[in-house]
DSSP file (Angstrom, degrees, kcal/mol; ACC not computed):
  #  RESIDUE AA STRUCTURE BP1 BP2  ACC     N-H-->O    O-->H-N    N-H-->O    O-->H-N    TCO  KAPPA ALPHA  PHI   PSI    X-CA   Y-CA   Z-CA
    1    1 A M              0   0    0      0, 0.0    18,-0.5     0, 0.0     2,-0.1   0.000 360.0 360.0 360.0 136.4   38.3 -110.1   -9.6
    2    2 A P        -     0   0    0      0, 0.0    19,-2.2     0, 0.0     2,-0.5  -0.446 360.0-151.5 -94.3 158.4   37.1 -111.6  -12.9
    3    3 A I  E     +a   21   0A   0     17,-0.2     2,-0.4    -2,-0.1    19,-0.2  -0.992  35.5 167.4-117.2 117.9   34.0 -113.2  -14.2
    4    4 A S  E     -a   22   0A   0     17,-2.8    19,-2.1    -2,-0.5    20,-0.3  -0.995  50.4  -8.2-141.8 138.2   34.9 -115.7  -16.9
    5    5 A N  S    S+     0   0    0     -2,-0.4     2,-0.5    17,-0.2    -1,-0.1   0.875  75.0 166.0  53.1  49.8   33.3 -118.5  -18.8
    6    6 A V        -     0   0    0     17,-0.2     2,-0.3    16,-0.1    19,-0.2  -0.848  30.0-139.2 -99.3 127.1   30.1 -118.6  -16.8
    7    7 A K  B     +g   25   0B   0     17,-2.8    19,-2.6    -2,-0.5     2,-0.1  -0.670  67.1  53.5 -83.4 137.3   27.1 -120.5  -18.3
    8    8 A G        -     0   0    0     -2,-0.3    19,-0.1    17,-0.2    -2,-0.1   0.061  51.9-157.4 111.2 138.4   23.8 -118.8  -17.9
    9    9 A T  S    S+     0   0    0      1,-0.1    18,-0.1    -2,-0.1    -1,-0.1   0.564  77.5  72.3-122.2 -14.5   22.6 -115.3  -18.9
   10   10 A G  S    S+     0   0    0     16,-0.2    19,-3.1     2,-0.0     2,-0.2   0.133  77.9  95.3 -95.5  22.3   19.6 -114.6  -16.7
   11   11 A W        -     0   0    0     17,-0.2     2,-0.3    18,-0.2    20,-0.2  -0.708  58.8-147.0-108.2 162.3   21.5 -114.1  -13.4
   12   12 A T  E     -m   31   0C   0     18,-2.6    20,-2.1    -2,-0.2     2,-0.3  -0.921   8.6-164.7-130.4 155.4   22.7 -110.9  -11.8
   13   13 A W  E     -m   32   0C   0     -2,-0.3     3,-0.2    18,-0.2    20,-0.2  -0.934  20.9-135.6-132.4 157.3   25.6 -109.7   -9.7
   14   14 A Y  S    S+     0   0    0     18,-1.5     2,-0.4    -2,-0.3    19,-0.1   0.894  91.0  11.2 -84.8 -41.2   25.9 -106.5   -7.7
   15   15 A H    >   -     0   0    0     17,-0.2     3,-2.2    18,-0.1    -1,-0.3  -0.879  60.0-162.0-142.6 105.9   29.5 -105.5   -8.6
   16   16 A A  G >  S+     0   0    0     -2,-0.4     3,-0.8     1,-0.3    -1,-0.1   0.788  93.3  55.7 -59.8 -29.0   31.3 -107.3  -11.4
   17   17 A D  G 3  S+     0   0    0      1,-0.2    -1,-0.3     3,-0.1    17,-0.0   0.485 104.9  54.9 -83.3  -0.5   34.7 -106.1  -10.2
   18   18 A Q  G <  S+     0   0    0     -3,-2.2    17,-2.8    15,-0.0    18,-0.5   0.131  96.5  71.4-120.1  20.0   34.1 -107.5   -6.7
   19   19 A V    <   -     0   0    0     -3,-0.8     2,-0.5   -18,-0.5    18,-0.2  -0.940  60.2-151.3-130.1 156.4   33.3 -111.1   -7.5
   20   20 A N  E     + b   0  37A   0     16,-2.7    18,-2.8    -2,-0.3     2,-0.4  -0.895  30.4 157.8-128.8  99.9   35.5 -114.0   -8.8
   21   21 A I  E     +ab   3  38A   0    -19,-2.2   -17,-2.8    -2,-0.5     2,-0.4  -0.988   8.6 168.9-128.0 124.8   33.5 -116.5  -10.8
   22   22 A R  E     -a    4   0A   0     16,-1.7    20,-0.3    -2,-0.4   -17,-0.2  -0.995  60.7 -11.1-142.8 136.9   35.0 -118.8  -13.3
   23   23 A D  S    S+     0   0    0    -19,-2.1    18,-3.3    -2,-0.4     2,-0.2   0.829  94.3 131.3  51.9  41.3   33.8 -121.8  -15.3
   24   24 A A        -     0   0    0    -20,-0.3   -17,-2.8    16,-0.2     2,-0.5  -0.682  54.8-128.7-115.5 170.6   30.5 -122.1  -13.3
   25   25 A E  E     -gh   7  43B   0     17,-2.7    19,-3.1    -2,-0.2     2,-0.4  -0.990  23.5-175.5-123.1 124.9   26.9 -122.5  -14.2
   26   26 A I  E     - h   0  44B   0    -19,-2.6   -16,-0.2    -2,-0.5    19,-0.2  -0.982  19.5-129.8-126.5 126.6   24.4 -120.0  -12.7
   27   27 A G    >   -     0   0    0     17,-2.2     3,-1.5    18,-0.7    21,-0.2  -0.222  35.2 -80.3 -76.2 161.1   20.6 -120.3  -13.3
   28   28 A D  T 3  S+     0   0    0      1,-0.2    19,-2.2    18,-0.1   -17,-0.2  -0.246 112.8  20.3 -57.6 141.6   18.2 -117.7  -14.3
   29   29 A G  T 3  S+     0   0    0    -19,-3.1    -1,-0.2     1,-0.3   -18,-0.2   0.403  89.9 134.0  80.5  -2.0   16.9 -115.3  -11.6
   30   30 A S    <   -     0   0    0     -3,-1.5   -18,-2.6    17,-0.2     2,-0.4  -0.508  41.7-151.0 -81.2 151.2   19.8 -116.0   -9.3
   31   31 A K  E     -mn  12  49C   0     17,-2.5    19,-3.0   -20,-0.2     2,-0.5  -0.973   5.2-161.0-126.1 137.9   21.7 -113.1   -7.6
   32   32 A V  E     -mn  13  50C   0    -20,-2.1   -18,-1.5    -2,-0.4   -17,-0.2  -0.977  14.0-146.0-121.3 124.9   25.3 -113.1   -6.5
   33   33 A G    >   -     0   0    0     17,-2.8     3,-0.5    -2,-0.5   -18,-0.1   0.004  34.4 -68.4 -78.0-173.4   26.5 -110.5   -3.9
   34   34 A S  T 3  S+     0   0    0      1,-0.2    19,-2.2   -20,-0.1    20,-0.3  -0.398 109.8  19.2 -78.9 154.0   29.8 -108.7   -3.6
   35   35 A F  T 3  S+     0   0    0    -17,-2.8     2,-0.4   -20,-0.3   -16,-0.2   0.842  85.7 149.4  57.1  40.4   33.2 -110.4   -2.7
   36   36 A V    <   -     0   0    0     -3,-0.5   -16,-2.7   -18,-0.5     2,-0.5  -0.843  35.0-154.9-103.3 139.2   31.9 -113.9   -3.6
   37   37 A V  E     +bc  20  55A   0     17,-2.4    19,-3.0    -2,-0.4     2,-0.5  -0.974  12.6 179.9-114.3 123.2   34.2 -116.6   -5.0
   38   38 A I  E     -bc  21  56A   0    -18,-2.8   -16,-1.7    -2,-0.5     3,-0.1  -0.982  17.4-148.7-124.4 118.0   32.6 -119.3   -7.1
   39   39 A G    >   -     0   0    0     17,-3.0     3,-1.1    -2,-0.5    20,-0.1  -0.091  31.4 -67.3 -81.8 178.1   35.0 -122.0   -8.4
   40   40 A P  T 3  S+     0   0    0      0, 0.0    19,-0.4     0, 0.0   -16,-0.2  -0.290 113.9  17.0 -66.7 149.4   35.0 -124.0  -11.6
   41   41 A N  T 3  S+     0   0    0    -18,-3.3     2,-0.3     1,-0.2    18,-0.2   0.647  85.1 144.0  63.8  18.3   32.3 -126.6  -12.2
   42   42 A V    <   -     0   0    0     -3,-1.1   -17,-2.7   -20,-0.3     2,-0.5  -0.694  36.6-154.0 -81.7 140.1   30.0 -125.2   -9.6
   43   43 A V  E     -hi  25  61B   0     17,-2.0    19,-3.3    -2,-0.3     2,-0.5  -0.978  12.0-176.3-119.0 123.6   26.3 -125.4  -10.5
   44   44 A I  E     -hi  26  62B   0    -19,-3.1   -17,-2.2    -2,-0.5    19,-0.2  -0.983  19.7-138.6-119.1 125.8   23.9 -122.9   -9.0
   45   45 A G    >   -     0   0    0     17,-2.5   -18,-0.7    -2,-0.5     3,-0.6   0.175  35.1 -62.7 -71.9-169.3   20.2 -123.4   -9.8
   46   46 A K  T 3  S+     0   0    0      1,-0.2    19,-3.0   -20,-0.1    20,-0.3  -0.443 110.9  10.8 -77.7 149.3   17.5 -120.9  -10.7
   47   47 A N  T 3  S+     0   0    0    -19,-2.2     2,-0.2    17,-0.2    -1,-0.2   0.811  86.4 150.1  55.5  38.7   16.3 -118.1   -8.3
   48   48 A C    <   -     0   0    0     -3,-0.6   -17,-2.5   -21,-0.2     2,-0.5  -0.655  38.3-144.5 -95.4 157.2   19.1 -118.6   -5.8
   49   49 A S  E     -no  31  67C   0     17,-2.5    19,-3.2    -2,-0.2     2,-0.7  -0.963  12.4-173.5-125.4 113.8   20.5 -115.8   -3.6
   50   50 A I  E     -no  32  68C   0    -19,-3.0   -17,-2.8    -2,-0.5    19,-0.2  -0.924  19.8-150.2-107.2 109.5   24.2 -115.9   -2.8
   51   51 A Q    >   -     0   0    0     17,-2.7     3,-0.7    -2,-0.7    20,-0.2  -0.133  32.3 -63.1 -78.0 173.8   24.9 -113.2   -0.3
   52   52 A D  T 3  S+     0   0    0      1,-0.2    19,-2.2    18,-0.1    20,-0.3  -0.103 111.7  17.8 -57.2 150.0   28.2 -111.2    0.2
   53   53 A F  T 3  S+     0   0    0    -19,-2.2     2,-0.2    17,-0.2    -1,-0.2   0.696  82.7 151.0  65.8  26.9   31.5 -112.9    1.2
   54   54 A C    <   -     0   0    0     -3,-0.7   -17,-2.4   -20,-0.3     2,-0.5  -0.608  34.7-151.5 -88.2 150.9   30.6 -116.5    0.3
   55   55 A F  E     +cd  37  73A   0     17,-2.3    19,-2.4    -2,-0.2   -17,-0.2  -0.977  18.3 171.8-123.1 116.0   33.1 -119.1   -0.8
   56   56 A I  E     -c   38   0A   0    -19,-3.0   -17,-3.0    -2,-0.5   -14,-0.1  -0.881  14.9-170.5-126.8  96.8   31.8 -121.8   -3.1
   57   57 A P    >   -     0   0    0      0, 0.0     3,-0.6     0, 0.0    18,-0.0  -0.201  38.5 -59.6 -84.5 176.0   34.7 -124.0   -4.5
   58   58 A E  T 3  S+     0   0    0      1,-0.2   -17,-0.2   -16,-0.1   -16,-0.1  -0.165 116.5  40.9 -50.2 140.9   34.7 -126.7   -7.1
   59   59 A G  T 3  S+     0   0    0    -19,-0.4    33,-2.7     1,-0.3     2,-0.5   0.636  80.5 124.6  94.7  15.6   32.4 -129.6   -6.5
   60   60 A V  E <   - j   0  92B   0     -3,-0.6   -17,-2.0    31,-0.2     2,-0.5  -0.925  37.2-169.6-112.4 133.1   29.3 -127.8   -5.1
   61   61 A I  E     -ij  43  93B   0     31,-2.8    33,-2.8    -2,-0.5     2,-0.5  -0.985   2.5-172.4-121.0 121.3   25.8 -128.2   -6.6
   62   62 A I  E     -ij  44  94B   0    -19,-3.3   -17,-2.5    -2,-0.5    33,-0.2  -0.964  14.6-147.0-116.8 118.4   23.1 -125.8   -5.4
   63   63 A E    >   -     0   0    0     31,-2.7     3,-0.9    -2,-0.5   -18,-0.3  -0.097  39.1 -56.5 -78.8-179.3   19.6 -126.6   -6.5
   64   64 A D  T 3  S+     0   0    0      1,-0.2    33,-2.2    32,-0.1    34,-0.2  -0.171 113.6  13.8 -62.0 145.2   16.8 -124.0   -7.3
   65   65 A G  T 3  S+     0   0    0    -19,-3.0     2,-0.3    31,-0.2    -1,-0.2   0.644  82.2 152.5  73.2  19.1   15.6 -121.5   -4.8
   66   66 A V    <   -     0   0    0     -3,-0.9   -17,-2.5   -20,-0.3     2,-0.5  -0.618  34.4-149.5 -87.0 140.1   18.4 -121.8   -2.3
   67   67 A F  E     -op  49  99C   0     31,-2.2    33,-2.7    -2,-0.3     2,-0.6  -0.948   9.8-169.6-106.2 124.3   19.4 -118.9    0.0
   68   68 A V  E     -op  50 100C   0    -19,-3.2   -17,-2.7    -2,-0.5    33,-0.2  -0.955  19.7-139.6-115.6 110.8   23.1 -118.8    1.0
   69   69 A G    >   -     0   0    0     31,-3.2     3,-1.3    -2,-0.6    34,-0.2  -0.026  35.9 -67.9 -67.5 170.3   23.6 -116.2    3.8
   70   70 A P  T 3  S+     0   0    0      0, 0.0    33,-1.8     0, 0.0   -17,-0.2  -0.298 115.4  11.6 -63.3 138.5   26.6 -113.9    4.0
   71   71 A G  T 3  S+     0   0    0    -19,-2.2     2,-0.2     1,-0.2   -17,-0.2   0.616  81.4 158.8  75.3  13.9   30.0 -115.4    4.7
   72   72 A V    <   -     0   0    0     -3,-1.3   -17,-2.3   -20,-0.3     2,-0.5  -0.497  24.5-156.5 -70.5 138.7   29.0 -119.0    4.1
   73   73 A R  E     -de  55 105A   0     31,-2.4    33,-2.9   -19,-0.2     2,-0.4  -0.975   8.8-164.7-121.1 125.6   32.0 -121.3    3.4
   74   74 A F  E     - e   0 106A   0    -19,-2.4     2,-0.3    -2,-0.5    33,-0.2  -0.905  12.5-155.0-100.9 135.9   31.7 -124.6    1.5
   75   75 A L        -     0   0    0     31,-2.7    34,-0.3    -2,-0.4     3,-0.1  -0.837  11.8-172.2-109.0 151.3   34.8 -126.8    1.8
   76   76 A N        +     0   0    0     -2,-0.3    13,-0.7     1,-0.2     2,-0.3   0.256  63.1  54.9-130.0  14.7   35.7 -129.4   -0.8
   77   77 A D        -     0   0    0      1,-0.1    -1,-0.2    11,-0.1    11,-0.1  -0.860  46.1-171.3-152.8 115.2   38.6 -131.5    0.5
   78   78 A K  S    S+     0   0    0     -2,-0.3    -1,-0.1     1,-0.3    29,-0.0   0.827  94.9  26.9 -70.9 -31.5   38.7 -133.4    3.8
   79   79 A Y  S    S-     0   0    0      2,-0.0    -1,-0.3     0, 0.0     0, 0.0  -0.625  81.5-166.4-132.7  73.1   42.4 -134.2    3.4
   80   80 A P        -     0   0    0      0, 0.0     2,-0.2     0, 0.0     6,-0.1  -0.385  22.9-122.3 -66.4 134.7   44.0 -131.5    1.2
   81   81 A P        -     0   0    0      0, 0.0     3,-0.1     0, 0.0     5,-0.0  -0.496   4.0-145.7 -76.0 144.2   47.5 -132.4    0.0
   82   82 A S  S    S+     0   0    0      1,-0.2     2,-0.3    -2,-0.2     0, 0.0   0.708  86.7   0.8 -78.7 -19.4   50.4 -130.2    0.9
   83   83 A H  S    S+     0   0    0      2,-0.1    -1,-0.2    -3,-0.0     2,-0.1  -0.961 104.5  45.0-156.2 168.1   51.9 -131.1   -2.5
   84   84 A G  S    S-     0   0    0     -2,-0.3     2,-0.2    -3,-0.1     0, 0.0  -0.334  95.3 -19.6  86.6-171.3   51.1 -133.1   -5.5
   85   85 A A        -     0   0    0     -2,-0.1     2,-0.4     1,-0.0    -2,-0.1  -0.486  54.7-144.9 -78.9 136.4   47.8 -133.4   -7.4
   86   86 A W        -     0   0    0     -2,-0.2     2,-0.4    -6,-0.1    -2,-0.0  -0.779  16.9-163.8 -92.8 142.0   44.5 -132.4   -5.9
   87   87 A R        -     0   0    0     -2,-0.4     2,-0.2     0, 0.0    -2,-0.0  -0.992  22.5-112.1-131.8 140.5   41.5 -134.5   -6.8
   88   88 A L        -     0   0    0     -2,-0.4   -11,-0.1     1,-0.1     2,-0.1  -0.438  32.7-159.9 -67.8 132.6   37.8 -133.7   -6.4
   89   89 A Q        -     0   0    0    -13,-0.7    20,-0.1     1,-0.3    -1,-0.1  -0.145  49.7 -36.3 -95.2-163.1   36.0 -135.9   -3.9
   90   90 A E  S    S-     0   0    0      1,-0.1    19,-0.4    -2,-0.1    -1,-0.3  -0.322  75.3-110.4 -58.8 135.2   32.3 -136.5   -3.6
   91   91 A P        -     0   0    0      0, 0.0     2,-0.4     0, 0.0   -31,-0.2  -0.247  20.5-122.0 -68.9 156.2   30.4 -133.3   -4.4
   92   92 A T  E     -j   60   0B   0    -33,-2.7   -31,-2.8    17,-0.1     2,-0.4  -0.827  30.4-163.2 -93.1 135.1   28.5 -131.3   -1.9
   93   93 A R  E     -jk  61 111B   0     17,-2.1    19,-3.0    -2,-0.4     2,-0.5  -0.981  13.0-164.4-129.1 131.8   24.8 -130.9   -2.8
   94   94 A V  E     -jk  62 112B   0    -33,-2.8   -31,-2.7    -2,-0.4    19,-0.2  -0.965  24.4-133.0-113.7 120.5   22.2 -128.4   -1.4
   95   95 A G    >   -     0   0    0     17,-3.2     3,-1.4    -2,-0.5    20,-0.2  -0.193  37.7 -71.3 -72.6 162.7   18.6 -129.3   -2.2
   96   96 A R  T 3  S+     0   0    0      1,-0.2    19,-2.4    18,-0.1   -31,-0.2  -0.132 112.7   8.5 -56.6 143.9   16.0 -127.0   -3.5
   97   97 A N  T 3  S+     0   0    0    -33,-2.2    -1,-0.2    17,-0.2   -31,-0.1   0.621  88.2 149.1  61.4  18.0   14.6 -124.2   -1.3
   98   98 A A    <   -     0   0    0     -3,-1.4   -31,-2.2   -34,-0.2     2,-0.4  -0.423  37.0-144.4 -74.5 157.4   17.1 -124.8    1.5
   99   99 A V  E     -pq  67 117C   0     17,-2.4    19,-3.0   -33,-0.2     2,-0.5  -0.995  10.7-168.1-126.3 127.3   18.3 -121.9    3.6
  100  100 A I  E     -pq  68 118C   0    -33,-2.7   -31,-3.2    -2,-0.4    19,-0.2  -0.964  21.0-135.4-117.8 116.0   21.8 -121.6    4.9
  101  101 A G    >   -     0   0    0     17,-2.9     3,-1.5    -2,-0.5    20,-0.3  -0.215  37.1 -74.0 -70.2 158.9   22.4 -118.9    7.6
  102  102 A G  T 3  S+     0   0    0      1,-0.2    19,-1.7    18,-0.2   -31,-0.2  -0.143 112.8  14.0 -54.4 139.4   25.3 -116.5    7.6
  103  103 A G  T 3  S+     0   0    0    -33,-1.8    -1,-0.2     1,-0.2   -32,-0.1   0.470  85.4 148.5  77.3   3.0   28.7 -117.7    8.6
  104  104 A A    <   -     0   0    0     -3,-1.5   -31,-2.4   -34,-0.2     2,-0.5  -0.349  37.6-145.2 -67.4 151.2   27.8 -121.4    8.3
  105  105 A I  E     -ef  73 123A   0     17,-2.7    19,-2.9   -33,-0.2     2,-0.6  -0.986   7.5-159.7-119.9 125.6   30.6 -123.8    7.3
  106  106 A I  E     -ef  74 124A   0    -33,-2.9   -31,-2.7    -2,-0.5    19,-0.1  -0.923  15.4-139.0-108.9 116.1   29.6 -126.8    5.1
  107  107 A M    >   -     0   0    0     17,-2.3     3,-1.1    -2,-0.6   -29,-0.1  -0.218  38.0 -74.6 -70.5 163.6   32.1 -129.7    5.2
  108  108 A P  T 3  S+     0   0    0      0, 0.0   -32,-0.2     0, 0.0    -1,-0.1  -0.234 110.9  11.7 -63.0 143.8   33.1 -131.6    2.0
  109  109 A G  T 3  S+     0   0    0    -19,-0.4     2,-0.2   -34,-0.3   -17,-0.1   0.559  86.5 151.2  74.0  10.0   30.7 -134.1    0.5
  110  110 A I    <   -     0   0    0     -3,-1.1   -17,-2.1    14,-0.1     2,-0.5  -0.487  35.8-148.0 -78.0 142.7   27.7 -133.1    2.6
  111  111 A K  E     -k   93   0B   0    -19,-0.2    17,-2.7    -2,-0.2     2,-0.5  -0.957   9.1-167.0-108.9 126.2   24.1 -133.5    1.3
  112  112 A I  E     -kl  94 128B   0    -19,-3.0   -17,-3.2    -2,-0.5    17,-0.2  -0.969  21.8-131.7-113.2 119.7   21.6 -130.9    2.5
  113  113 A G    >   -     0   0    0     15,-2.9     3,-1.4    -2,-0.5    18,-0.1  -0.103  33.1 -77.4 -70.4 166.0   18.0 -132.0    1.7
  114  114 A H  T 3  S+     0   0    0      1,-0.2    17,-1.7    16,-0.1   -17,-0.2  -0.315 114.1  11.0 -63.9 144.8   15.4 -129.8    0.1
  115  115 A D  T 3  S+     0   0    0    -19,-2.4    -1,-0.2    15,-0.2   -17,-0.1   0.635  91.6 146.6  61.8  18.0   13.7 -127.2    2.4
  116  116 A A    <   -     0   0    0     -3,-1.4   -17,-2.4   -20,-0.2     2,-0.4  -0.463  39.3-143.0 -78.0 156.7   16.3 -127.7    5.1
  117  117 A K  E     -qr  99 133C   0     15,-2.7    17,-2.9   -19,-0.2     2,-0.5  -0.990   9.9-165.4-125.7 126.7   17.3 -124.8    7.3
  118  118 A I  E     -qr 100 134C   0    -19,-3.0   -17,-2.9    -2,-0.4    17,-0.2  -0.956  22.4-130.3-111.8 122.4   20.9 -124.3    8.6
  119  119 A G    >   -     0   0    0     15,-3.4     3,-1.7    -2,-0.5    16,-0.0  -0.249  36.0 -80.8 -71.1 158.6   21.3 -121.8   11.4
  120  120 A A  T 3  S+     0   0    0      1,-0.3    16,-0.3   -20,-0.1   -17,-0.2  -0.314 114.1  12.0 -58.7 135.4   23.8 -119.0   11.3
  121  121 A G  T 3  S+     0   0    0    -19,-1.7    -1,-0.3   -20,-0.3   -18,-0.1   0.484  89.6 151.0  78.1   3.8   27.3 -120.1   12.3
  122  122 A A    <   -     0   0    0     -3,-1.7   -17,-2.7   -20,-0.2     2,-0.6  -0.366  42.3-142.3 -70.1 146.8   26.5 -123.8   12.2
  123  123 A L  E     -f  105   0A   0    -19,-0.2     2,-0.8    12,-0.1   -17,-0.2  -0.947  17.5-155.8-106.5 109.2   29.3 -126.3   11.3
  124  124 A V  E     +f  106   0A   0    -19,-2.9   -17,-2.3    -2,-0.6   -14,-0.1  -0.781  28.3 157.3 -95.3 111.3   27.6 -128.9    9.1
  125  125 A M        +     0   0    0     -2,-0.8     2,-0.3   -19,-0.1    -1,-0.2   0.456  59.3  33.8-114.5  -5.5   29.5 -132.2    9.4
  126  126 A K  S    S-     0   0    0    -16,-0.0   -19,-0.1   -15,-0.0   -16,-0.1  -0.941  98.3 -62.8-146.3 168.9   26.9 -134.8    8.4
  127  127 A E        -     0   0    0     -2,-0.3     2,-0.5     1,-0.1   -15,-0.2  -0.154  40.0-151.1 -56.6 140.5   23.9 -135.2    6.1
  128  128 A V  B     -l  112   0B   0    -17,-2.7   -15,-2.9    -4,-0.1   -12,-0.1  -0.974  16.5-140.9-114.1 123.1   20.9 -132.9    6.7
  129  129 A Y    >   -     0   0    0     -2,-0.5     3,-2.0   -17,-0.2   -17,-0.0  -0.366  36.8 -70.6 -84.0 162.0   17.6 -134.5    5.6
  130  130 A P  T 3  S+     0   0    0      0, 0.0   -15,-0.2     0, 0.0    -1,-0.2  -0.188 118.0   7.7 -52.6 139.2   14.8 -132.7    3.9
  131  131 A F  T 3  S+     0   0    0    -17,-1.7   -15,-0.1     1,-0.2   -16,-0.1   0.445  95.2 137.7  68.3   4.3   12.9 -130.2    6.2
  132  132 A E    <   -     0   0    0     -3,-2.0   -15,-2.7   -18,-0.2     2,-0.4  -0.439  45.3-142.7 -76.6 155.3   15.4 -130.6    9.0
  133  133 A V  E     -r  117   0C   0    -17,-0.2     2,-0.5    -2,-0.1   -15,-0.2  -0.982  11.9-163.5-119.2 128.7   16.6 -127.6   11.0
  134  134 A V  E     +r  118   0C   0    -17,-2.9   -15,-3.4    -2,-0.4     2,-0.3  -0.951   9.9 179.4-114.6 127.5   20.2 -127.4   12.1
  135  135 A V        -     0   0    0     -2,-0.5     2,-0.6   -17,-0.2   -12,-0.1  -0.919  25.8-126.0-124.3 154.6   21.3 -125.0   14.8
  136  136 A C        -     0   0    0    -16,-0.3     2,-0.6    -2,-0.3   -14,-0.1  -0.876  22.6-168.8-101.3 123.1   24.7 -124.4   16.4
  137  137 A K        -     0   0    0     -2,-0.6     2,-1.0     3,-0.0     3,-0.1  -0.955   7.8-160.3-114.1 121.3   24.8 -124.6   20.1
  138  138 A V        +     0   0    0     -2,-0.6     3,-0.1     1,-0.2    -2,-0.0  -0.832  30.1 150.4-100.6  98.8   28.0 -123.4   21.8
  139  139 A D        +     0   0    0     -2,-1.0    -1,-0.2     1,-0.1    -2,-0.0   0.410  64.4  60.4-110.0   1.4   27.9 -125.0   25.2
  140  140 A T  S    S+     0   0    0     -3,-0.1     2,-0.2     2,-0.1    -1,-0.1   0.380  75.0 115.9-106.3   3.1   31.7 -125.3   25.8
  141  141 A M        -     0   0    0     -3,-0.1     2,-0.5     1,-0.0    -3,-0.0  -0.515  49.7-157.7 -74.7 137.8   32.4 -121.6   25.6
  142  142 A K        -     0   0    0     -2,-0.2     2,-0.6     2,-0.0    -2,-0.1  -0.966   3.1-155.2-118.5 132.1   33.7 -120.0   28.8
  143  143 A I        -     0   0    0     -2,-0.5     2,-0.7     2,-0.0    -2,-0.0  -0.926   6.9-154.3-107.0 124.3   33.4 -116.3   29.5
  144  144 A V    >   -     0   0    0     -2,-0.6     3,-0.6     2,-0.0     2,-0.2  -0.878  13.2-151.6-101.2 116.0   36.0 -114.9   32.0
  145  145 A S  T 3  S+     0   0    0     -2,-0.7    -2,-0.0     1,-0.2     0, 0.0  -0.556  71.8  18.4 -86.2 150.1   34.7 -111.8   33.7
  146  146 A G  T 3  S+     0   0    0     -2,-0.2    -1,-0.2     1,-0.1     4,-0.1   0.642  81.3 124.6  72.4  15.3   36.9 -109.0   35.0
  147  147 A W    X   +     0   0    0     -3,-0.6     3,-1.5     2,-0.1    -2,-0.1   0.885  46.8  90.1 -75.2 -38.9   39.9 -110.0   32.9
  148  148 A G  T 3  S+     0   0    0      1,-0.2     3,-0.1     3,-0.0     0, 0.0  -0.295  89.6  22.3 -62.4 139.3   40.4 -106.7   31.2
  149  149 A G  T 3  S+     0   0    0      1,-0.3    -1,-0.2     2,-0.0     2,-0.2   0.261  87.9 126.7  90.4 -11.6   42.7 -104.2   32.9
  150  150 A R    <         0   0    0     -3,-1.5    -1,-0.3     1,-0.1    -3,-0.0  -0.553 360.0 360.0 -78.4 144.8   44.7 -106.8   34.9
  151  151 A R              0   0    0     -2,-0.2    -1,-0.1    -3,-0.1    -3,-0.0   0.345 360.0 360.0-131.7 360.0   48.4 -106.7   34.5
């Protein structure tokens, strides 16, 4: 996986052959883990931590000091076309010093305020204001006991 045409020189990555970063801007002091995809025109601020297995497509702006946990996915199109031209919609923005827990999914065009906290596994579908905490509650899950071994 390549690293190509990245603006910024004071950032580090763990394994250059295990990331795919192209035409992005990454601030000084930021760290990028393994198996991360960062698309074109993404801006990542200073002193950010992007953990392993993250997907950050075009149209995402991450301000300074943000922690992005492992396996976080940012989406950038509410209505992707099956054919024809794709066009960038409103960008997704993550405010300074925000924390996004592992496995969270951030829908397109979402604004996450500064110092906000997103819990692991959360599906973020609307704006998160500064200092807010978002947690994912699974209350519709049903566990069926004794299912294994039946034929």
